[in-house]
N, C-alpha and C positions, 0 to 999 in steps of 0.2 A: 658701523664706525662712529662710533660713542667711546665706544671701553676701544677700541682700537688705540685710540688717541690719548683716551684717561693710562693707556700704558696696564690694562687690566690682560685678564684671563680672557679670551675669544673662544667660546663651546659654543655657542651656538650665533649665524649666518644668515642672515634675511637677505636675501634677492628677491629684484623685482622686474618683471620679465614685460617690454613694451611687443604683450602676446599670449603665449598659449603658457600661462605654470604651469598648468596642472602633467601637460604635455608631456614639456621638461621635466617635471619631476618626477613623472612617473620612467621616465627612462633613467636617469640619473638611479632612478630607486633598484630599477636592473642593472645598472651595470650594478651595486653596491651589491645586492643580493640581496636585497630588503625587500619592503612594500612601504612605497606613501599611503596617507592617511588625508583623501581632499573633505575639504572643505568646500562645497558646490556655492551657498548665497555668495560669497567673497571671489569666488575661484583662485582658491589661496590651495595649499598643498602642505604636507609637514612630511620627513623624512627622519626615523633617526637613525644614527648614524654613531656608533660608538656609544657613547658618552655626549655624544655630540646632537646637535640637531640643527638641520636647513630647512630655511622655513622657503616658501616660492611664494608672491602672489603676481599677481596680475595691477600692469598698474594702471589708474585709474582715478575716476572724480568721483568727491562724496558728497551727497545734497541730502539735507538733514529737510524731510520735511515740517517736524517741529522735535518741540529741546526733548531731546531723551530718549529720540526713538532711532534705533538702527536708520543708518542711510543711505538713501537708493543712487547707487555703484552706476558708470559707466566707467566702457574703456579711457583712459586718457593721457599722452606723454608721461617720461618723467618725472616734471617740472610742477606740471600737472599735480602730480601726484605726490612732491613733496609738501607740495600747496595744504593737504591735507593731511600733517601728522601734528602729533598732538603739541611738541615743544621743540623749539630749534635744534638741539640737541639731534633730533630723532631728523631730521629733514635734511638728510646728507645722506650721500650714494658716491660707490665709484665706478666708474664703468669699468667694467671688465670686457664683451663682449660688445664691439669692440674696444679694446684697449685701447686704454689712453693714459700713459705711463707718467705720474704723479697728478691725476687731476679730479681733481676732488669736487664733486658738485654740492652747492653750498648757498644757493642762492637766499637764507635768513640769517647768516652769521653765524652757524649753531656752531663751526672751528672757538667761534670768538667769545661767544656763549661759553663754553668749556673752559675756554681759557682761568675767564675771569671764574668761575667758578659760581654761577649763575645758572637758573631755569628759566626759561621762558616762554611765550605758548605764542602762536604764532599770531595770532589775531585777535580785536576787545570780545568776540563770540565765540571762543572758542568754547567757552564750559557753560555755553547757552546749550552750542549745538550738542556737545556731547559732554554733562555734565562729572560723568565717570572720573572726567579728566584732572578732573579737582581732587580726587583719592591720586589717583598713581600720583601727582603732581606730589602731596604729600609722602609716596612710599618714594622717590627717588629722588627726591631733595631731603631724606634720609641714606639714604642705600649710599648714596655716591657722593653723601656731604658738600652738600650745591645749597645757594642761596637763593630762593623764588624769589625772579625779580617785582619790585613793587607794584608797577604796575600789574605784572598778574598775579602774585597777590589780592589788591583789589577786584580784581577782574571776577577773581573763587571767590569771593568774600560777596560781589553782588551777587551773583548768582544760587550762592544759600540763601543769600537774606532775599532776598525772589523769590523764592523754592521752585527755578530751579531744579534740584536736586530729588525734589520730590514727584518728576516726571517720571525717575527710571523706576525699575522695572521694581521687588523684595530682593528677586535670585540675584539682576546686577550689582544690587547695592550688596549683597554677603559678598558673592566674589571679589569684589573689589577690596571687602570689607576682609576676605582671608587671603588675599594677598596677601595686603598690608601688616597683620601677626603673621605670616609666613617667612617672613623678612630676618635678618639677624634684626637687634635691637627695636622690638616694636616699639619700645616707649619714644625716643624716638620722633617716630611716624606719628603715634599720636596729640607728640606736643604740637606737630608742625600741621595737624586736622584743625587742631584749636586753634592757628594763629590762622588758617584757610574758609576760621568762619563755619567748619562740615560737620563738629559736635551734636551740635543743636539742634540739625536736617533727621539724626541717631531716636536720641533724647535730649528734651535739657536739661533731662539729670546729670549727663555725661558728663566730667572733667577734665581736665589736662595738671590743678593742682600738684605741688610736690608730692605729698604723700600721694596721694595714685601712683604718678611715675616711680615712683621708690619703689608701689608694690610692684607696678609692669619689672623693673630689671630684677628685683627677686626672683622677678617670675621667668625672666631670662637664663638666670642662673641656674634656678629649678630644672626648664629642659635642658642644659645643658648638659646638667648630669645624669636625668631623665634619658638621655639618645636616644630618640627620636621617639618616646612611647606619647608621647602626646601631641596635644597638634593645637591651633592659629584659636580655639573655644577656651583653653588653658584662660590664654592670655582675654579674651571675650570678656569670662566669666571672673578674674583679677578687675578689672577694668570695669565690673557692672553690680562689684559688692556693693556698691552704697544702695544701688534702688532699691526705690519698694515692689513689692510683690504689682503689683500696678504697671509698674514701669516698666519690669524685665517681661511681665504679658506682651508691651506695646513695642519692643524693643524687636522679640523675637517674631510678631508681628510686620515690623518693618525689614527685617535679615529673609523673612522667608523663612526663614528655621522650620525644619520637619521635623517627623523622628524621633530620636537618642539625640539630637541636638538643640533641639525644641523645648525636650521634657527634664534634658539638664540645665538649662537657661530660667528656663520659667518658673521650676522646682530651687532654684539656686537660694536666691531669700532667706526661704526657709532649711535649706539642708546651713547654709552660715547659722544661722541662726541657732541652730541647733548645738552643729559642734560647738561655739560660745556659747553656749545660755548652760542651762539648770541640767537636762541632760544631755549633757556632753557624752560621749562616750569615756574611760577611763581604761579601759582594754585594749589592745589589737585585734581582738575578739568583735569586741561590741562595734569598733572598722568596718571590720570585715563586717558584722551581720548590717552593714548601710545600705552593702552592697554599692557603693559607688565606681563610679567611672578612674584613671588614673588624673581626670583634668582635673576632677571634685576633688580627689584628692588633695592634689596638688596645689588648683588656687587658696582651697583652705588653710593648709600651712602656711602660706604666703599670709595671707587675708586675716589668721588666726589673733583675735583678742587679746588667748588668754596662752601664755610660753609653755605649760606643760600641755596642754592639745595641740602645738605650733611641734612641739620636739615626738610625741607620741606620733603625727599625723607623717613627720621628714621621717622616722623611722620606719612606718608605715610602707613609704616610698619606695624605697633599701632595700626593703626586707624581699628574704627570696621567697617566690606560694611558698607554700604548704602542704602537699596533702599526702592522704594516708598515705601505709603501708597495708592498711587492713583494707575488708570489702564486706557488706552484709554476709556472704556466705560464710565465712571468718568465724563470726558471732554464732550462725546457726550451725555452722560444724562442733561449734564449743559446746553445744544444750542451749543454746536462746533458741527463747518461741518463736516461728513470726510474724508479723503484726508488726507495727507504729514503736513498739521499744525498740527494734532495731537502725530503723533510718536516725531516731533520737538518740538513742548512743553514740553512734557515730557523728552526730552535729559536737556532742559534747568533747567530747574527745578530740575533734577538728578544732575548739576551741580550745583545748586545755594546748594543744600545742601550739596551737600560736600565740598563749601566755603565755607562752617559755613553761610551764606547768609539771610537763612530763616528755621527756626524750621517746625517740621516734619507737624504741625499743619496748614501754608501757604502753601503746597504747592498745594492742591488744587487751591484757589485764583490768586498764582501765575503762575500757569500753564492754568487758563484760559487767564490773562493778555496779555500772552508768546502766545496763539493759536489765537490770538484778533490781535497781532501788530508783523508779522512775520520779523520784528527786532527784536535783546535782550531787556529785557525789563531795 
């Protein structure tokens, strides 16, 4: 209802069913020739239909046994279901079966809030029941260009100051932040997170200062040019550029990062320092030798304190991948003896191609010289 009333394109539809939502979803999925994806805990299901999505949920009530815990749910009528929503603009429904033309269920004045361009919680303990709603408040305010209503803003700050956001798991915290950074204009969302008192819940050193927001906006422009080859990690790196190594490790823990994402964030202070310090790369081949992800190169380009390094990194982002047209067998056929010299020669040839020293057609000649002279040719 929210997007419909705002005049925005509607691609996803949410159906609240007073009954068996999963069975209805499966029946509709069968009619469409697709399969329904069922989420058992909350008796919900999703049906992907072309470019849109249909979400089915049984109307329910929710009870939170403690702040930050997942709720216990029970079947309930639609009006009670609307009362468990996060914000008034999401607590509206249009009856379609039985159809009641023109009747909008709006017990919390969500339509009026939309017309006034404001975001408002339904009750003062909303952020205590589910602290992730505070992150959603920043996201919706930014995406829909809404003002967070004063009492809602105060409630979010109270929940953050009282430690309620510490009760949610790192996984949930990471998912919410990833959603914030996966939407357009993440700099605006960070500004809202600061207004709602959320930054210190991630790490006290994070800020929404003018330089930080400027870097985030620069990252938005870079990500747009790169056409989705970056991810939300780009914004996390740009945002955390000023963190000390110990702080980066704490933040990684707070977000329950694992694998490559954890490695990138923890090593980010050292990576950024290396790219701007005395050991900074001076040639494209040296950048490639660092084996950085696209997110790291883009973040370093945005945050670089040196114009020469920034220019080189930005050029690296735009550069087409360089691949050799020759292989080790080509060197062996030309008389090079098997051994480490073959791999080293190919590596030097690739570096020369990346640095623009030789054209593609000169690869074999260059590699043969490199293989026969162990030093750099």
